[in-house]
C-alpha positions as CSV (number, residue, x, y, z in Angstrom):
1,X,0.1,0.0,-0.3
2,X,2.7,2.5,0.8
3,X,4.5,1.7,-2.3
4,X,1.5,2.6,-4.3
5,X,0.8,5.4,-2.6
6,X,4.5,6.7,-3.3
7,X,4.4,6.1,-7.1
8,X,1.2,8.4,-7.0
9,X,2.7,10.6,-4.9
10,X,5.4,10.9,-7.5
11,X,3.1,10.8,-10.8
12,X,1.7,14.0,-8.9
13,X,4.5,15.5,-8.3
14,X,5.6,15.0,-12.1
15,X,2.8,16.2,-13.5
16,X,2.6,19.4,-11.6
17,X,6.3,20.1,-12.9
18,X,5.2,19.8,-16.4
19,X,2.2,21.7,-16.1
20,X,4.4,24.4,-14.6
21,X,7.3,24.6,-17.1
22,X,4.6,24.7,-19.7
23,X,2.6,27.5,-18.6
24,X,6.1,29.6,-18.1
25,X,6.8,28.2,-21.8
26,X,3.9,29.8,-22.6
27,X,4.1,32.8,-20.6
28,X,7.6,34.2,-22.2
29,X,6.1,34.4,-25.9
30,X,3.2,36.4,-24.8
31,X,5.0,39.2,-22.4
32,X,7.6,39.5,-25.5
33,X,4.5,40.1,-27.9
34,X,3.0,42.5,-25.4
35,X,6.1,44.6,-25.2
36,X,7.0,44.5,-28.6
37,X,3.6,46.1,-28.8
38,X,3.6,48.5,-26.6
39,X,7.4,49.6,-28.2
40,X,6.1,49.8,-32.2
41,X,2.9,52.0,-31.3
42,X,3.6,54.0,-28.3
43,X,2.1,57.2,-30.0
44,X,-1.1,55.8,-30.4
45,X,-1.8,53.9,-26.9
46,X,-0.4,56.3,-24.9
47,X,-2.2,60.2,-24.2
48,X,-0.2,63.1,-23.0
49,X,1.7,65.9,-24.2
50,X,4.7,64.1,-24.9
51,X,2.9,61.5,-27.5
52,X,1.1,63.8,-29.5
53,X,3.8,66.6,-29.4
54,X,6.3,63.8,-30.7
55,X,4.2,62.2,-33.3
56,X,3.9,66.2,-34.6
57,X,7.7,66.3,-34.8
58,X,8.4,63.0,-36.0
59,X,5.8,63.4,-39.2
60,X,6.9,64.8,-41.9
61,X,5.6,67.8,-44.2
62,X,2.0,67.1,-45.6
63,X,1.5,64.1,-43.5
64,X,-2.0,63.9,-42.5
65,X,-2.0,62.7,-38.8
66,X,-5.3,60.6,-37.1
67,X,-5.4,60.8,-33.6
68,X,-7.7,58.4,-31.2
69,X,-9.8,59.6,-28.5
70,X,-7.8,60.6,-25.3
71,X,-6.8,63.5,-23.3
72,X,-3.3,65.1,-24.9
73,X,-1.8,67.7,-23.0
74,X,-0.9,71.0,-24.5
75,X,0.5,73.6,-25.1
76,X,0.9,71.9,-28.7
77,X,3.4,73.6,-31.5
78,X,2.5,72.8,-35.4
79,X,5.5,73.9,-37.3
80,X,5.3,72.3,-40.6
81,X,2.5,72.0,-43.1
82,X,0.4,69.0,-41.7
83,X,-3.0,68.0,-40.9
84,X,-4.4,66.7,-37.8
85,X,-7.6,64.6,-37.5
86,X,-9.4,63.5,-34.2
87,X,-11.2,60.6,-34.2
88,X,-14.0,60.6,-31.5
89,X,-13.4,64.1,-30.2
90,X,-9.7,63.7,-29.1
91,X,-9.4,66.3,-26.2
92,X,-6.5,68.5,-26.3
93,X,-6.6,69.9,-22.7
94,X,-4.4,72.9,-22.2
95,X,-2.1,74.0,-18.5
96,X,-3.9,77.5,-18.1
97,X,-1.1,79.5,-19.4
98,X,-0.7,80.9,-22.7
99,X,-2.1,79.6,-26.0
100,X,-3.5,75.9,-26.1
101,X,-2.9,74.9,-30.0
102,X,0.2,77.2,-32.0
103,X,0.4,77.1,-35.6
104,X,3.5,78.7,-37.4
105,X,3.4,77.5,-40.6
106,X,1.6,77.7,-43.8
107,X,-1.2,74.6,-45.3
108,X,-1.7,73.4,-41.6
109,X,-5.3,71.5,-41.1
110,X,-6.9,71.3,-37.2
111,X,-10.1,69.4,-37.6
112,X,-12.5,67.3,-35.2
113,X,-11.2,68.3,-31.9
114,X,-11.8,69.5,-28.1
115,X,-9.6,72.4,-27.6
116,X,-9.7,73.9,-24.1
117,X,-8.1,75.2,-20.8
118,X,-6.1,78.6,-22.1
119,X,-4.2,81.3,-19.9
120,X,-6.5,84.0,-18.9
121,X,-3.8,86.8,-19.9
122,X,-5.9,89.8,-22.2
123,X,-2.4,91.2,-22.6
124,X,-1.3,88.3,-24.2
125,X,-4.6,87.2,-25.8
126,X,-4.5,83.5,-24.8
127,X,-6.4,81.9,-27.2
128,X,-7.7,78.0,-27.9
129,X,-5.9,78.2,-31.6
130,X,-3.5,80.8,-32.6
131,X,-2.5,80.7,-36.1
132,X,0.2,82.7,-38.3
133,X,0.4,80.9,-41.2
134,X,-1.2,81.4,-44.6
135,X,-3.8,78.7,-45.9
136,X,-4.9,77.3,-42.4
137,X,-8.1,75.2,-42.2
138,X,-10.0,75.0,-38.7
139,X,-12.9,72.7,-38.7
140,X,-15.4,71.2,-36.9
141,X,-13.7,71.9,-33.8
142,X,-15.2,72.5,-30.2
143,X,-13.4,75.3,-28.2
144,X,-14.2,75.3,-24.4
145,X,-12.9,77.3,-21.7
146,X,-10.8,79.8,-23.8
147,X,-10.2,83.5,-22.9
148,X,-9.8,83.8,-27.0
149,X,-11.3,81.0,-29.5
150,X,-9.4,81.3,-32.2
151,X,-7.3,83.8,-33.6
152,X,-5.8,84.1,-37.1
153,X,-2.7,86.5,-37.1
154,X,-1.2,87.4,-40.5
155,X,-3.0,83.9,-41.8
156,X,-4.3,84.3,-45.4
157,X,-6.3,82.6,-47.3
158,X,-7.7,80.9,-44.4
159,X,-11.0,78.9,-43.1
160,X,-13.0,78.7,-40.2
161,X,-15.7,76.3,-41.0
162,X,-18.3,74.6,-38.3
163,X,-16.9,75.3,-35.2
164,X,-18.5,75.9,-31.6
165,X,-16.4,78.6,-30.0
166,X,-17.5,79.0,-25.9
167,X,-15.8,81.3,-23.5
168,X,-14.8,81.4,-20.3
169,X,-17.5,82.2,-17.6
170,X,-16.2,85.7,-17.0
171,X,-17.9,89.3,-17.0
172,X,-18.0,90.8,-20.6
173,X,-15.4,93.2,-19.5
174,X,-12.6,90.3,-19.2
175,X,-13.4,87.9,-21.6
176,X,-11.6,87.7,-25.1
177,X,-13.0,87.5,-28.6
178,X,-13.9,84.5,-29.8
179,X,-12.9,84.7,-33.5
180,X,-10.3,87.4,-34.1
181,X,-9.0,87.8,-37.5
182,X,-6.0,90.5,-38.2
183,X,-4.3,91.2,-41.5
184,X,-5.5,88.0,-42.6
185,X,-7.1,89.0,-45.8
186,X,-9.7,86.5,-47.7
187,X,-10.7,84.4,-45.1
188,X,-14.0,82.3,-45.0
189,X,-15.8,82.1,-42.2
190,X,-18.4,79.9,-42.5
191,X,-21.5,77.7,-40.4
192,X,-19.9,78.2,-36.7
193,X,-21.5,78.6,-33.7
194,X,-20.1,81.7,-30.9
195,X,-21.5,82.0,-27.3
196,X,-20.7,84.4,-24.2
197,X,-17.3,85.8,-25.7
198,X,-16.5,89.5,-26.4
199,X,-16.4,89.6,-30.4
200,X,-16.0,88.5,-33.4
201,X,-13.6,91.1,-35.2
202,X,-12.2,91.2,-38.5
203,X,-9.1,94.0,-38.7
204,X,-7.3,94.8,-41.9
205,X,-8.6,91.4,-43.6
206,X,-10.4,92.5,-46.9
207,X,-12.2,90.2,-49.3
208,X,-13.1,88.2,-46.4
209,X,-16.7,86.1,-46.2
210,X,-19.1,86.0,-43.2
211,X,-21.9,83.4,-43.6
212,X,-24.2,80.8,-42.1
213,X,-22.9,81.3,-38.9
214,X,-24.6,82.0,-35.3
215,X,-23.4,84.2,-32.8
216,X,-25.2,85.4,-29.7
217,X,-24.8,86.4,-25.9
218,X,-21.3,88.5,-26.8
219,X,-20.6,92.3,-27.2
220,X,-20.6,92.8,-31.1
221,X,-21.8,89.8,-32.8
222,X,-19.6,91.1,-35.8
223,X,-16.9,94.0,-35.8
224,X,-15.4,95.1,-38.8
225,X,-12.5,98.0,-38.9
226,X,-10.4,99.3,-41.4
227,X,-11.6,96.6,-43.8
228,X,-13.0,96.7,-47.3
229,X,-14.9,94.7,-49.4
230,X,-17.0,91.9,-47.3
231,X,-19.7,89.6,-47.8
232,X,-21.9,88.9,-44.9
233,X,-25.1,86.5,-45.2
234,X,-27.2,84.2,-43.5
235,X,-25.9,84.5,-40.5
236,X,-27.7,85.0,-36.6
237,X,-26.8,87.6,-34.4
238,X,-29.0,87.8,-31.4
239,X,-28.8,88.7,-27.2
240,X,-25.3,90.5,-28.2
241,X,-25.0,94.5,-27.3
242,X,-24.7,95.0,-31.2
243,X,-25.1,92.8,-34.1
244,X,-23.2,93.9,-36.6
245,X,-20.5,97.1,-37.0
246,X,-18.9,98.1,-39.6
247,X,-16.3,101.1,-39.3
248,X,-14.0,102.5,-41.8
249,X,-14.5,100.7,-44.8
250,X,-15.4,100.3,-48.4
251,X,-17.6,98.3,-50.4
252,X,-19.9,95.9,-47.7
253,X,-22.9,93.4,-48.7
254,X,-24.9,92.2,-45.9
255,X,-28.0,90.0,-47.2
256,X,-30.7,88.2,-45.3
257,X,-29.3,88.1,-42.0
258,X,-31.5,87.9,-38.8
259,X,-30.5,90.8,-35.9
260,X,-32.4,89.6,-33.2
261,X,-32.7,91.0,-29.3
262,X,-29.4,93.2,-29.6
263,X,-30.2,95.3,-26.9
264,X,-26.8,95.9,-24.5
265,X,-25.7,99.4,-23.7
266,X,-25.2,100.7,-27.4
267,X,-28.2,97.9,-28.8
268,X,-27.8,98.3,-32.8
269,X,-29.0,95.9,-34.8
270,X,-26.3,97.3,-37.3
271,X,-24.1,100.1,-36.8
272,X,-22.5,101.8,-39.3
273,X,-19.5,104.5,-38.6
274,X,-17.9,106.1,-41.8
275,X,-18.8,103.2,-44.1
276,X,-19.7,103.7,-47.7
277,X,-20.9,101.7,-50.8
278,X,-23.4,99.5,-48.2
279,X,-25.8,97.3,-49.6
280,X,-28.4,96.1,-46.9
281,X,-30.6,93.8,-48.4
282,X,-33.4,91.1,-47.0
283,X,-31.9,91.4,-43.4
284,X,-34.8,90.9,-40.8
285,X,-34.1,93.5,-38.2
286,X,-36.1,93.1,-34.9
287,X,-36.6,93.7,-31.2
288,X,-34.0,95.8,-30.4
289,X,-32.9,99.5,-29.4
290,X,-32.4,100.5,-32.5
291,X,-32.6,98.6,-35.7
292,X,-29.9,100.7,-37.6
293,X,-27.6,103.3,-36.4
294,X,-25.8,105.3,-39.2
295,X,-22.9,107.7,-38.4
296,X,-21.2,109.5,-41.4
297,X,-22.2,106.6,-44.3
298,X,-21.5,106.7,-46.7
299,X,-17.9,108.5,-46.2
300,X,-16.7,109.1,-49.6
301,X,-17.8,111.4,-52.4
302,X,-20.0,109.7,-55.0
303,X,-20.9,106.5,-53.0
304,X,-24.0,105.0,-51.8
305,X,-25.4,103.2,-48.4
306,X,-28.4,101.0,-50.0
307,X,-31.3,99.6,-47.9
308,X,-33.6,97.4,-49.9
309,X,-36.2,94.7,-48.8
310,X,-35.0,94.6,-44.8
311,X,-37.6,94.4,-42.1
312,X,-37.0,96.4,-39.4
313,X,-39.7,95.3,-36.8
314,X,-40.4,96.2,-33.1
315,X,-37.5,98.2,-32.3
316,X,-37.6,101.2,-30.1
317,X,-36.3,102.9,-32.9
318,X,-36.6,101.5,-35.9
319,X,-33.8,103.8,-37.7
320,X,-31.6,106.2,-35.8
321,X,-29.5,108.0,-37.9
322,X,-27.4,111.3,-37.8
323,X,-28.0,114.6,-39.4
324,X,-24.6,113.9,-41.3
325,X,-26.2,111.1,-43.1
326,X,-26.6,111.4,-46.4
327,X,-26.6,109.5,-50.0
328,X,-28.6,107.0,-48.7
329,X,-31.4,105.2,-50.6
330,X,-34.4,103.6,-49.2
331,X,-36.8,101.2,-51.5
332,X,-39.1,98.4,-50.8
333,X,-38.2,98.2,-46.6
334,X,-40.9,97.2,-44.4
335,X,-40.7,99.4,-41.0
336,X,-43.7,98.0,-38.6
337,X,-44.6,98.8,-35.2
338,X,-41.1,100.3,-34.1
339,X,-42.0,102.8,-31.1
340,X,-40.4,105.3,-33.2
341,X,-39.8,104.7,-37.2
342,X,-37.2,107.5,-37.5
343,X,-34.7,109.3,-35.5
344,X,-32.3,112.3,-36.1
345,X,-30.3,111.6,-33.2
346,X,-28.6,115.2,-32.3
347,X,-31.6,116.7,-34.3
348,X,-31.7,117.8,-37.7
349,X,-33.6,116.4,-40.7
350,X,-32.5,113.7,-43.1
351,X,-33.6,115.3,-46.7
352,X,-30.5,114.8,-48.1
353,X,-31.5,110.7,-48.6
354,X,-33.6,109.4,-51.0
355,X,-36.9,107.8,-49.5
356,X,-38.0,106.5,-52.4
357,X,-36.2,104.9,-55.7
358,X,-37.6,104.3,-59.2
359,X,-41.1,105.5,-57.7
360,X,-41.4,102.7,-55.0
361,X,-40.9,104.1,-51.6
362,X,-41.4,101.8,-48.0
363,X,-44.2,100.5,-46.0
364,X,-44.6,102.4,-43.1
365,X,-47.2,100.5,-40.5
366,X,-48.4,104.1,-39.3
367,X,-48.9,105.8,-42.4
368,X,-52.2,107.8,-42.7
369,X,-52.7,107.8,-46.0
370,X,-54.9,106.7,-48.9
371,X,-54.7,105.0,-52.2
372,X,-57.4,105.9,-54.5
373,X,-56.1,104.6,-57.4
374,X,-55.3,101.4,-56.2
375,X,-52.1,100.7,-57.4
376,X,-50.3,99.6,-53.9
377,X,-48.8,103.0,-53.3
378,X,-50.0,106.3,-50.8
379,X,-51.4,108.9,-52.8
380,X,-49.8,111.1,-49.7
381,X,-46.2,111.2,-48.8
382,X,-45.3,109.6,-45.6
383,X,-43.8,112.1,-43.4
384,X,-41.7,112.4,-39.9
385,X,-42.8,115.7,-38.1
386,X,-43.8,114.6,-34.6
387,X,-42.8,117.6,-32.4
388,X,-42.1,114.7,-29.7
389,X,-40.2,112.8,-31.7
390,X,-38.1,115.5,-32.9
391,X,-37.3,116.6,-28.9
392,X,-36.2,113.2,-28.5
393,X,-33.5,113.1,-31.2
394,X,-31.7,116.3,-28.4
395,X,-32.9,115.5,-25.5
396,X,-33.2,111.4,-25.6
397,X,-34.2,111.1,-21.7
398,X,-37.9,112.0,-22.7
399,X,-37.9,109.3,-23.8
400,X,-39.0,107.8,-20.5
401,X,-42.7,109.5,-21.7
402,X,-42.9,107.9,-24.6
403,X,-46.6,106.7,-25.5
404,X,-47.5,108.7,-22.5
405,X,-50.5,111.2,-22.6
406,X,-47.5,113.9,-21.9
407,X,-46.4,113.0,-25.6
408,X,-49.8,113.0,-27.2
409,X,-50.6,116.4,-25.8
410,X,-47.3,117.8,-27.3
411,X,-48.6,116.7,-30.6
412,X,-51.6,117.8,-30.4
413,X,-50.7,121.4,-29.5
414,X,-48.5,121.1,-32.3
415,X,-51.3,120.4,-34.9
416,X,-53.7,123.0,-33.1
417,X,-51.0,126.2,-33.7
418,X,-48.6,125.7,-36.2
419,X,-46.3,128.5,-34.8
420,X,-45.0,125.5,-32.6
421,X,-44.9,123.2,-35.6
422,X,-41.8,120.8,-36.1
423,X,-39.7,120.9,-39.3
424,X,-40.2,117.5,-41.7
425,X,-37.5,115.7,-40.7
426,X,-37.9,113.1,-43.6
427,X,-40.6,112.1,-46.2
428,X,-41.0,109.6,-48.6
429,X,-43.3,110.5,-51.5
430,X,-44.0,107.0,-52.8
431,X,-45.0,104.9,-49.5
432,X,-46.5,101.3,-50.0
433,X,-49.7,100.7,-48.7
434,X,-49.1,97.1,-48.9
435,X,-45.9,95.2,-47.3
436,X,-43.7,93.9,-50.2
437,X,-42.8,90.0,-50.3
438,X,-39.4,89.8,-48.6
439,X,-36.6,86.7,-49.2
440,X,-35.8,84.4,-46.7
441,X,-33.9,84.9,-43.7
442,X,-32.3,82.1,-41.2
443,X,-33.9,81.9,-37.6
444,X,-36.9,82.7,-38.8
445,X,-39.7,80.4,-38.9
446,X,-42.3,80.0,-42.3
447,X,-45.8,81.0,-41.1
448,X,-47.5,77.8,-41.0
449,X,-50.0,78.5,-43.8
450,X,-51.6,74.9,-43.5
451,X,-51.9,75.6,-39.9
452,X,-53.7,78.7,-40.2
453,X,-55.8,78.1,-42.8
454,X,-57.1,74.6,-40.6
455,X,-58.2,76.8,-37.8
456,X,-59.5,79.5,-39.5
457,X,-61.9,76.4,-41.3
458,X,-62.5,74.8,-38.2
459,X,-63.7,78.4,-36.4
460,X,-65.5,79.1,-39.1
461,X,-67.3,75.5,-39.3
462,X,-67.9,75.8,-35.4
463,X,-69.6,79.4,-35.9
464,X,-71.5,78.0,-38.3
465,X,-72.5,75.3,-36.1
466,X,-73.6,77.8,-33.5
467,X,-75.5,79.4,-35.7
468,X,-77.4,76.9,-37.3
469,X,-78.2,75.7,-33.5
470,X,-79.4,78.7,-33.0
471,X,-82.0,79.0,-35.9
472,X,-83.1,75.7,-35.0
473,X,-83.6,77.1,-31.4
474,X,-85.9,80.0,-32.4
475,X,-88.2,77.9,-34.5
476,X,-89.1,75.7,-31.4
477,X,-89.5,79.0,-29.3
478,X,-92.8,79.8,-30.2
479,X,-93.8,76.4,-30.1
480,X,-92.3,76.0,-26.5
481,X,-93.3,79.1,-24.7
482,X,-97.1,79.2,-25.1
483,X,-97.1,76.2,-23.7
484,X,-94.8,77.3,-20.6
485,X,-97.5,80.4,-20.7
486,X,-100.6,78.1,-20.6
487,X,-99.2,75.5,-17.5
488,X,-98.8,79.2,-15.9
489,X,-101.8,80.6,-15.9
490,X,-103.6,77.2,-14.8
491,X,-101.3,77.1,-12.1
492,X,-102.2,80.6,-11.1
493,X,-106.0,80.1,-11.3
494,X,-105.8,77.2,-9.3
C-alpha cells in the first residue's frame, strides 16, 4: 500500500512540474509580444503632451495624423504643413497658461478636436487656437473654456468652418474675442456657433466672407474695422450688445441676416460708422433698441448706402441716423410697429437721402394716407414731423414719456398751433400701402399657412354650427313658450 501511494505521489509531482514548465514557456512569448506592441505603437496607445507632440515632430511635411480619442496635454506647436484629424473628439487640454495650439506654418488643417484650457491674460491674448500661417483650415472643432477662441494673425486665405466656440465664465469686460482675424485677407468664416465671448472681429482683413454663422450672448456679434470688400450673409446675431458694426471701410454686402434682440448699452442691430458703398438687403432686424444706427455713412464722395427689402420691426427705434447721414437710398423696406420709426440723433433732418427709388418707397405701419387709384402706392407722402419725436433727437431722456399722455399732448398742441409745428425730418414720396415680399432669412420660421387655414376653417365651421343651432332653437321657441304660458296661467287660476 505504501509503495502504491508513493508511486501516486511521484506521478502527481511529475505532472505538476510539467504543467508549471508548460505555463512558464507559454508566458514568455506572450510577454515578449506585449512588449513588442507597446514599443511599436507608443503614440496611438498613450495619451499626453509628450506622445502627441512627438508625433507632430516626427511627421513629415504634408502628412495626415489621425489622432484617437483621449486627452492630450498642451501646449502644442505645429511648425510644418500637417493635417490633424481627431477621431471621437480627442481633447487637447491646456494647462491654463498661454495658447493651447500654436500654428506657425502654412497649409495646416486641424479638424475634429475639443480644445480647452487657455490662459487668462488679456495682454497676451491667450487663445485656444492661434495661427500665423497662411491657408490654415480650422474645421469642426469645439473650443471651450478659452479666453480667445480662434485667433488668425497674418494668416491669409484661411478657413474657419463648423466650429463651436464658448468663452470663459467671466464678466463681458474681461472676456476675449471668440474669433479674431487680424491682417488675414480672404478669410472664409462659415457655419460657426459662438457663445459667451466678447467679439467676432475682423481687422485689416479685406475680401473676407462671413456666412451661415450663429453668434450670440456677446458684445459685438461681428465687428469689422479698417477693412474693405466683405460679404456678410445668412447669419444670426442674437442677444448681443450690437449685432453687426462696420467702421471705416468700403464695399460691404449684408444680405438676409437675422439681427434679433441686441439690446446692450448700445443696442444696435446694425451700426455703420464712416462706411461707404454698403448694401443692406433682405435682412430681418427685429426687437433691438435701435434697428440701424448710421453715422457719416457713406463717407467717400460718389458712394451710397442702399437699404432694400429689409424688415425693421418691433425695435424701440427703427432707424437712428445722425444728421450727417446723406446719400442713403431706401426702397421696399418694411418699418413695422417700431416705437419710433425714424430718429435723427442730435436733431436736424434727413432730407438729403432718397426715401423712394424708381417710384417705390417703403411700407410704414403708421402711414395715415390713402390709395385712391389702387396701385399699392400711397397718394400722400409719408412724413415724420412729430414734435415729441423731434425733441427725442436732442433730449433722449424724454423717451421715458414716450406713448404717454404728455407726448400726445405735445403733438396735439403742435397741430393746433402751427407756430409750434416741428420741421419735417424726412419724407417718403411714394409710401407702399402693402408690405412687399421678403426673401427668406435664417432663424425665421416660415408662417404655418396650412395650420392657419385649418384653424380658420375650424372656427368657421364652429360659427356655422352655433348659427344653425341658434336658428333651430329660434324655430322651437314659439311652440315652447305658449305651452309654458298656458301651464303657468292654469297654475295661477288654481
